[in-house]
A tleap script that builds the chain and sets N, CA, C and O, in Angstrom:
source leaprc.protein.ff14SB
mol = sequence {
  NMET GLU GLN ARG LYS LEU ALA ALA LEU THR
  ASP LYS GLU LEU LEU VAL GLU ALA LYS LYS
  MET LYS SER THR LYS ILE TYR ASP ALA ALA
  LEU PHE GLY LEU LEU VAL GLY ILE ALA ILE
  TYR SER SER LEU VAL ASN GLY PHE GLY LEU
  LEU THR PHE LEU PRO LEU VAL TYR LEU PRO
  ILE ALA GLY LYS ASN LYS ALA LYS ALA ARG
  ASP LEU LYS GLN ILE LEU LYS GLU ARG ASN
  LEU SER GLU CGLY
}
set mol.1.N position { -41.607 -71.756 -44.599 }
set mol.1.CA position { -42.562 -70.655 -44.543 }
set mol.1.C position { -42.011 -70.173 -45.849 }
set mol.1.O position { -42.823 -70.006 -46.759 }
set mol.2.N position { -40.665 -69.911 -46.083 }
set mol.2.CA position { -40.664 -69.204 -47.532 }
set mol.2.C position { -40.873 -70.203 -48.533 }
set mol.2.O position { -41.251 -69.681 -49.582 }
set mol.3.N position { -40.806 -70.981 -48.574 }
set mol.3.CA position { -41.180 -72.454 -49.771 }
set mol.3.C position { -42.637 -71.805 -50.049 }
set mol.3.O position { -42.909 -71.228 -51.102 }
set mol.4.N position { -43.578 -71.980 -48.923 }
set mol.4.CA position { -45.481 -71.441 -49.253 }
set mol.4.C position { -44.860 -70.476 -50.140 }
set mol.4.O position { -44.602 -70.743 -51.314 }
set mol.5.N position { -44.551 -69.060 -49.450 }
set mol.5.CA position { -44.471 -67.904 -50.181 }
set mol.5.C position { -44.329 -67.955 -52.077 }
set mol.5.O position { -44.944 -67.461 -53.022 }
set mol.6.N position { -43.296 -68.742 -51.910 }
set mol.6.CA position { -42.937 -69.073 -53.237 }
set mol.6.C position { -43.719 -69.750 -54.209 }
set mol.6.O position { -43.841 -69.535 -55.415 }
set mol.7.N position { -44.275 -70.685 -53.401 }
set mol.7.CA position { -45.378 -71.564 -54.280 }
set mol.7.C position { -46.480 -70.795 -54.730 }
set mol.7.O position { -47.121 -71.020 -55.756 }
set mol.8.N position { -46.709 -69.711 -53.772 }
set mol.8.CA position { -48.158 -68.809 -54.272 }
set mol.8.C position { -47.872 -68.080 -55.254 }
set mol.8.O position { -48.875 -67.420 -55.528 }
set mol.9.N position { -46.869 -67.800 -56.067 }
set mol.9.CA position { -46.080 -66.815 -57.011 }
set mol.9.C position { -46.863 -67.649 -58.119 }
set mol.9.O position { -47.306 -68.786 -57.958 }
set mol.10.N position { -46.972 -66.696 -59.541 }
set mol.10.CA position { -47.112 -67.208 -60.587 }
set mol.10.C position { -46.107 -67.726 -61.176 }
set mol.10.O position { -45.016 -67.625 -60.615 }
set mol.11.N position { -46.202 -68.448 -62.516 }
set mol.11.CA position { -45.156 -68.528 -62.972 }
set mol.11.C position { -44.100 -67.379 -63.705 }
set mol.11.O position { -42.876 -67.466 -63.607 }
set mol.12.N position { -44.662 -66.516 -64.299 }
set mol.12.CA position { -43.746 -65.446 -64.299 }
set mol.12.C position { -43.173 -64.726 -63.050 }
set mol.12.O position { -42.168 -64.055 -63.286 }
set mol.13.N position { -43.505 -64.732 -62.080 }
set mol.13.CA position { -43.324 -64.267 -60.909 }
set mol.13.C position { -42.330 -64.947 -60.297 }
set mol.13.O position { -41.487 -64.451 -59.549 }
set mol.14.N position { -42.422 -66.044 -60.601 }
set mol.14.CA position { -41.362 -67.056 -59.922 }
set mol.14.C position { -40.061 -66.984 -61.063 }
set mol.14.O position { -38.930 -67.054 -60.582 }
set mol.15.N position { -40.190 -66.853 -62.486 }
set mol.15.CA position { -39.213 -66.365 -63.225 }
set mol.15.C position { -38.201 -65.168 -62.655 }
set mol.15.O position { -36.996 -65.099 -62.412 }
set mol.16.N position { -39.050 -64.494 -62.594 }
set mol.16.CA position { -38.551 -62.650 -61.952 }
set mol.16.C position { -37.620 -62.776 -60.810 }
set mol.16.O position { -36.661 -62.010 -60.708 }
set mol.17.N position { -37.923 -63.960 -59.712 }
set mol.17.CA position { -37.606 -64.241 -58.882 }
set mol.17.C position { -36.227 -64.829 -58.896 }
set mol.17.O position { -35.343 -64.498 -58.105 }
set mol.18.N position { -36.093 -65.764 -59.890 }
set mol.18.CA position { -34.950 -66.672 -60.268 }
set mol.18.C position { -34.013 -65.899 -60.718 }
set mol.18.O position { -32.849 -66.134 -60.394 }
set mol.19.N position { -34.366 -64.690 -61.655 }
set mol.19.CA position { -32.834 -63.426 -62.203 }
set mol.19.C position { -32.493 -63.022 -60.839 }
set mol.19.O position { -31.340 -63.169 -60.435 }
set mol.20.N position { -33.498 -62.476 -60.029 }
set mol.20.CA position { -33.047 -62.108 -58.813 }
set mol.20.C position { -31.873 -62.646 -58.588 }
set mol.20.O position { -30.713 -62.275 -58.764 }
set mol.21.N position { -32.469 -63.760 -58.091 }
set mol.21.CA position { -31.561 -64.929 -57.128 }
set mol.21.C position { -29.863 -65.240 -57.870 }
set mol.21.O position { -28.810 -65.587 -57.335 }
set mol.22.N position { -30.138 -64.999 -58.987 }
set mol.22.CA position { -28.841 -64.878 -59.641 }
set mol.22.C position { -27.856 -64.281 -59.347 }
set mol.22.O position { -26.763 -64.831 -59.206 }
set mol.23.N position { -28.084 -62.938 -59.188 }
set mol.23.CA position { -27.583 -61.752 -58.916 }
set mol.23.C position { -27.007 -61.481 -57.530 }
set mol.23.O position { -25.926 -60.939 -57.299 }
set mol.24.N position { -28.079 -62.036 -56.452 }
set mol.24.CA position { -27.886 -62.482 -54.997 }
set mol.24.C position { -26.687 -63.136 -54.860 }
set mol.24.O position { -25.809 -62.896 -54.031 }
set mol.25.N position { -26.698 -64.057 -55.802 }
set mol.25.CA position { -25.269 -64.991 -55.110 }
set mol.25.C position { -24.295 -64.304 -55.857 }
set mol.25.O position { -23.265 -64.914 -55.569 }
set mol.26.N position { -24.041 -63.554 -56.511 }
set mol.26.CA position { -23.308 -62.950 -56.982 }
set mol.26.C position { -22.500 -61.766 -55.783 }
set mol.26.O position { -21.288 -61.758 -55.568 }
set mol.27.N position { -23.213 -61.112 -55.319 }
set mol.27.CA position { -23.346 -59.874 -54.383 }
set mol.27.C position { -23.112 -60.667 -53.018 }
set mol.27.O position { -22.251 -60.201 -52.272 }
set mol.28.N position { -23.792 -61.821 -52.615 }
set mol.28.CA position { -23.179 -62.496 -51.818 }
set mol.28.C position { -21.978 -63.131 -51.827 }
set mol.28.O position { -21.512 -63.386 -50.716 }
set mol.29.N position { -21.327 -63.468 -52.824 }
set mol.29.CA position { -20.061 -63.955 -52.912 }
set mol.29.C position { -19.016 -62.700 -52.939 }
set mol.29.O position { -17.931 -62.897 -52.392 }
set mol.30.N position { -19.271 -61.365 -53.561 }
set mol.30.CA position { -18.367 -60.381 -53.545 }
set mol.30.C position { -18.500 -59.662 -52.217 }
set mol.30.O position { -17.657 -58.820 -51.911 }
set mol.31.N position { -19.720 -60.008 -51.249 }
set mol.31.CA position { -19.662 -58.927 -49.998 }
set mol.31.C position { -19.165 -59.720 -49.066 }
set mol.31.O position { -18.840 -59.162 -48.018 }
set mol.32.N position { -18.970 -61.180 -49.168 }
set mol.32.CA position { -18.385 -62.231 -48.419 }
set mol.32.C position { -16.704 -61.779 -48.361 }
set mol.32.O position { -16.010 -61.400 -47.418 }
set mol.33.N position { -16.412 -61.990 -49.737 }
set mol.33.CA position { -14.712 -61.826 -50.078 }
set mol.33.C position { -14.333 -60.290 -49.685 }
set mol.33.O position { -13.131 -60.038 -49.613 }
set mol.34.N position { -15.105 -59.423 -49.470 }
set mol.34.CA position { -14.852 -58.046 -49.186 }
set mol.34.C position { -14.690 -58.035 -47.741 }
set mol.34.O position { -13.780 -57.323 -47.318 }
set mol.35.N position { -15.385 -58.679 -46.902 }
set mol.35.CA position { -15.513 -58.851 -45.589 }
set mol.35.C position { -14.341 -59.598 -45.008 }
set mol.35.O position { -13.880 -59.251 -43.921 }
set mol.36.N position { -13.801 -60.688 -45.738 }
set mol.36.CA position { -12.819 -61.412 -45.535 }
set mol.36.C position { -11.784 -60.933 -45.344 }
set mol.36.O position { -11.074 -60.919 -44.338 }
set mol.37.N position { -11.605 -60.312 -46.805 }
set mol.37.CA position { -10.398 -58.876 -46.732 }
set mol.37.C position { -9.918 -57.871 -45.558 }
set mol.37.O position { -8.786 -57.555 -45.190 }
set mol.38.N position { -11.279 -57.468 -45.080 }
set mol.38.CA position { -11.138 -56.900 -44.226 }
set mol.38.C position { -10.904 -57.360 -42.913 }
set mol.38.O position { -10.211 -56.662 -42.173 }
set mol.39.N position { -11.344 -58.361 -42.533 }
set mol.39.CA position { -10.789 -59.219 -41.703 }
set mol.39.C position { -9.311 -59.427 -41.702 }
set mol.39.O position { -8.705 -59.228 -40.649 }
set mol.40.N position { -8.735 -59.766 -42.659 }
set mol.40.CA position { -7.113 -60.343 -42.661 }
set mol.40.C position { -6.367 -59.010 -42.454 }
set mol.40.O position { -5.368 -58.917 -41.740 }
set mol.41.N position { -6.896 -58.038 -43.093 }
set mol.41.CA position { -6.329 -56.456 -43.257 }
set mol.41.C position { -6.256 -56.309 -41.692 }
set mol.41.O position { -5.078 -56.441 -41.359 }
set mol.42.N position { -7.003 -56.105 -40.695 }
set mol.42.CA position { -7.505 -56.002 -39.508 }
set mol.42.C position { -6.549 -57.021 -39.049 }
set mol.42.O position { -5.475 -56.546 -38.677 }
set mol.43.N position { -6.627 -57.912 -39.000 }
set mol.43.CA position { -5.829 -58.458 -38.250 }
set mol.43.C position { -4.447 -58.669 -38.380 }
set mol.43.O position { -3.707 -59.136 -37.514 }
set mol.44.N position { -4.147 -58.306 -39.486 }
set mol.44.CA position { -2.528 -57.949 -39.683 }
set mol.44.C position { -2.119 -56.858 -39.042 }
set mol.44.O position { -1.116 -56.822 -38.330 }
set mol.45.N position { -3.036 -55.716 -39.308 }
set mol.45.CA position { -2.768 -54.152 -38.876 }
set mol.45.C position { -2.844 -54.057 -37.240 }
set mol.45.O position { -1.919 -53.838 -36.458 }
set mol.46.N position { -4.299 -54.301 -36.950 }
set mol.46.CA position { -4.332 -54.366 -34.937 }
set mol.46.C position { -4.414 -55.605 -34.804 }
set mol.46.O position { -5.641 -55.684 -34.747 }
set mol.47.N position { -4.040 -56.698 -34.706 }
set mol.47.CA position { -4.129 -57.668 -34.435 }
set mol.47.C position { -5.715 -57.977 -34.176 }
set mol.47.O position { -6.561 -57.200 -34.618 }
set mol.48.N position { -6.147 -59.361 -33.305 }
set mol.48.CA position { -7.438 -59.807 -33.220 }
set mol.48.C position { -8.109 -58.885 -32.879 }
set mol.48.O position { -7.656 -58.030 -32.118 }
set mol.49.N position { -9.541 -58.832 -33.438 }
set mol.49.CA position { -10.298 -57.591 -32.469 }
set mol.49.C position { -11.564 -57.466 -33.240 }
set mol.49.O position { -11.609 -58.365 -34.080 }
set mol.50.N position { -12.585 -56.711 -33.274 }
set mol.50.CA position { -13.759 -57.066 -33.738 }
set mol.50.C position { -14.150 -57.262 -34.744 }
set mol.50.O position { -15.119 -58.006 -34.901 }
set mol.51.N position { -13.347 -56.488 -36.060 }
set mol.51.CA position { -13.522 -56.786 -37.426 }
set mol.51.C position { -12.630 -57.847 -37.942 }
set mol.51.O position { -12.222 -57.853 -39.103 }
set mol.52.N position { -12.321 -58.784 -37.022 }
set mol.52.CA position { -11.893 -60.195 -37.520 }
set mol.52.C position { -12.601 -60.951 -37.811 }
set mol.52.O position { -12.494 -61.802 -38.694 }
set mol.53.N position { -13.739 -60.676 -36.846 }
set mol.53.CA position { -14.843 -61.998 -37.008 }
set mol.53.C position { -16.318 -61.362 -37.781 }
set mol.53.O position { -17.412 -61.922 -37.717 }
set mol.54.N position { -16.023 -60.015 -38.538 }
set mol.54.CA position { -17.217 -59.507 -39.174 }
set mol.54.C position { -17.876 -60.270 -40.398 }
set mol.54.O position { -19.028 -60.077 -40.786 }
set mol.55.N position { -16.770 -61.368 -41.068 }
set mol.55.CA position { -17.148 -62.037 -41.998 }
set mol.55.C position { -18.226 -62.804 -41.403 }
set mol.55.O position { -19.219 -62.872 -42.128 }
set mol.56.N position { -18.321 -63.468 -40.160 }
set mol.56.CA position { -19.136 -64.762 -39.176 }
set mol.56.C position { -20.647 -63.968 -39.108 }
set mol.56.O position { -21.661 -64.624 -38.870 }
set mol.57.N position { -20.683 -62.969 -39.265 }
set mol.57.CA position { -22.057 -61.941 -38.957 }
set mol.57.C position { -22.596 -61.897 -40.221 }
set mol.57.O position { -23.791 -61.603 -40.179 }
set mol.58.N position { -22.213 -62.060 -41.216 }
set mol.58.CA position { -22.752 -62.124 -42.719 }
set mol.58.C position { -23.247 -63.825 -43.089 }
set mol.58.O position { -24.205 -64.146 -43.793 }
set mol.59.N position { -22.436 -64.603 -42.498 }
set mol.59.CA position { -22.906 -65.826 -42.698 }
set mol.59.C position { -24.309 -66.441 -42.568 }
set mol.59.O position { -24.705 -67.189 -43.461 }
set mol.60.N position { -24.992 -66.198 -41.626 }
set mol.60.CA position { -26.666 -66.496 -41.553 }
set mol.60.C position { -27.683 -66.030 -42.520 }
set mol.60.O position { -28.741 -66.557 -42.865 }
set mol.61.N position { -26.988 -64.658 -42.963 }
set mol.61.CA position { -27.466 -63.847 -44.247 }
set mol.61.C position { -27.363 -64.446 -45.434 }
set mol.61.O position { -28.372 -64.610 -46.120 }
set mol.62.N position { -26.200 -64.838 -45.829 }
set mol.62.CA position { -25.778 -65.863 -46.951 }
set mol.62.C position { -26.698 -66.788 -46.881 }
set mol.62.O position { -27.599 -66.716 -47.717 }
set mol.63.N position { -26.732 -67.965 -45.825 }
set mol.63.CA position { -27.088 -69.223 -45.560 }
set mol.63.C position { -28.827 -68.652 -45.903 }
set mol.63.O position { -29.436 -69.300 -46.754 }
set mol.64.N position { -29.265 -67.936 -45.498 }
set mol.64.CA position { -31.039 -67.802 -45.723 }
set mol.64.C position { -31.129 -67.321 -47.501 }
set mol.64.O position { -31.960 -67.684 -48.334 }
set mol.65.N position { -30.204 -66.590 -47.633 }
set mol.65.CA position { -30.098 -66.470 -49.330 }
set mol.65.C position { -30.150 -67.918 -49.887 }
set mol.65.O position { -31.108 -68.189 -50.612 }
set mol.66.N position { -29.099 -69.009 -49.592 }
set mol.66.CA position { -28.659 -69.926 -50.108 }
set mol.66.C position { -29.988 -70.649 -50.056 }
set mol.66.O position { -30.434 -70.999 -51.149 }
set mol.67.N position { -30.694 -70.932 -48.980 }
set mol.67.CA position { -31.848 -71.733 -48.881 }
set mol.67.C position { -33.117 -71.211 -49.704 }
set mol.67.O position { -33.840 -72.021 -50.284 }
set mol.68.N position { -33.374 -69.794 -49.741 }
set mol.68.CA position { -34.178 -69.559 -50.771 }
set mol.68.C position { -34.142 -69.868 -52.080 }
set mol.68.O position { -35.132 -70.240 -52.710 }
set mol.69.N position { -32.640 -69.688 -52.704 }
set mol.69.CA position { -32.449 -70.209 -53.816 }
set mol.69.C position { -32.550 -71.651 -54.179 }
set mol.69.O position { -32.580 -72.013 -55.355 }
set mol.70.N position { -32.614 -72.648 -52.958 }
set mol.70.CA position { -32.637 -73.769 -53.364 }
set mol.70.C position { -34.276 -74.052 -53.313 }
set mol.70.O position { -34.856 -74.757 -54.139 }
set mol.71.N position { -34.859 -73.440 -52.302 }
set mol.71.CA position { -36.149 -73.518 -52.567 }
set mol.71.C position { -36.823 -72.989 -53.375 }
set mol.71.O position { -37.989 -73.384 -53.377 }
set mol.72.N position { -36.493 -71.998 -54.312 }
set mol.72.CA position { -36.623 -71.327 -55.625 }
set mol.72.C position { -36.360 -72.319 -56.789 }
set mol.72.O position { -37.196 -72.407 -57.689 }
set mol.73.N position { -35.170 -73.110 -56.809 }
set mol.73.CA position { -34.929 -73.934 -57.606 }
set mol.73.C position { -35.674 -75.241 -57.744 }
set mol.73.O position { -35.867 -75.711 -58.866 }
set mol.74.N position { -36.035 -75.757 -56.816 }
set mol.74.CA position { -37.028 -76.811 -56.558 }
set mol.74.C position { -38.408 -76.288 -56.862 }
set mol.74.O position { -38.999 -77.171 -57.483 }
set mol.75.N position { -39.058 -75.391 -56.717 }
set mol.75.CA position { -40.196 -75.014 -57.080 }
set mol.75.C position { -40.094 -74.776 -59.187 }
set mol.75.O position { -41.033 -75.234 -59.837 }
set mol.76.N position { -39.175 -74.223 -59.775 }
set mol.76.CA position { -39.156 -73.868 -60.772 }
set mol.76.C position { -38.944 -75.442 -61.167 }
set mol.76.O position { -39.694 -75.751 -62.094 }
set mol.77.N position { -38.271 -76.323 -60.793 }
set mol.77.CA position { -38.295 -77.674 -60.969 }
set mol.77.C position { -39.610 -78.754 -61.255 }
set mol.77.O position { -39.745 -79.670 -62.065 }
set mol.78.N position { -40.691 -78.079 -59.973 }
set mol.78.CA position { -41.802 -78.895 -60.211 }
set mol.78.C position { -42.598 -78.561 -61.251 }
set mol.78.O position { -43.214 -79.321 -61.999 }
set mol.79.N position { -42.533 -76.955 -61.255 }
set mol.79.CA position { -43.579 -76.467 -62.410 }
set mol.79.C position { -42.648 -76.680 -63.690 }
set mol.79.O position { -42.921 -75.938 -64.634 }
set mol.80.N position { -41.911 -77.306 -63.818 }
set mol.80.CA position { -41.045 -77.385 -65.226 }
set mol.80.C position { -40.677 -76.091 -66.186 }
set mol.80.O position { -40.771 -75.919 -67.402 }
set mol.81.N position { -40.268 -75.352 -65.224 }
set mol.81.CA position { -40.089 -73.746 -65.732 }
set mol.81.C position { -38.208 -73.570 -65.875 }
set mol.81.O position { -37.489 -73.853 -64.917 }
set mol.82.N position { -37.838 -73.245 -66.743 }
set mol.82.CA position { -36.425 -72.697 -66.874 }
set mol.82.C position { -35.659 -71.560 -66.416 }
set mol.82.O position { -35.870 -70.464 -66.936 }
set mol.83.N position { -34.860 -71.679 -65.572 }
set mol.83.CA position { -34.061 -70.467 -64.950 }
set mol.83.C position { -33.781 -69.430 -66.013 }
set mol.83.O position { -34.319 -68.328 -65.904 }
set mol.84.N position { -32.968 -69.697 -67.056 }
set mol.84.CA position { -32.579 -68.787 -67.517 }
set mol.84.C position { -33.846 -68.311 -68.589 }
set mol.84.O position { -33.723 -67.298 -69.278 }
savepdb mol mol.pdb
quit
């Protein structure tokens, strides 16, 4: 479904979306790193608890973002557009 939405965008809109996806990768990595740090700290201080499994909550969101980036990259390739 997401690929159909992306396919309906114009070339200019796709390039703008590609720029957004670059920053999304950085945000996903930073947020996941932060969550892992919180989980490790929480485990060391309080033992296993709710915060220990906090990074697992974010994994589906990061996976969805990665799938969207993959679809976007494929559409850019089909239209012979450059990401950068």
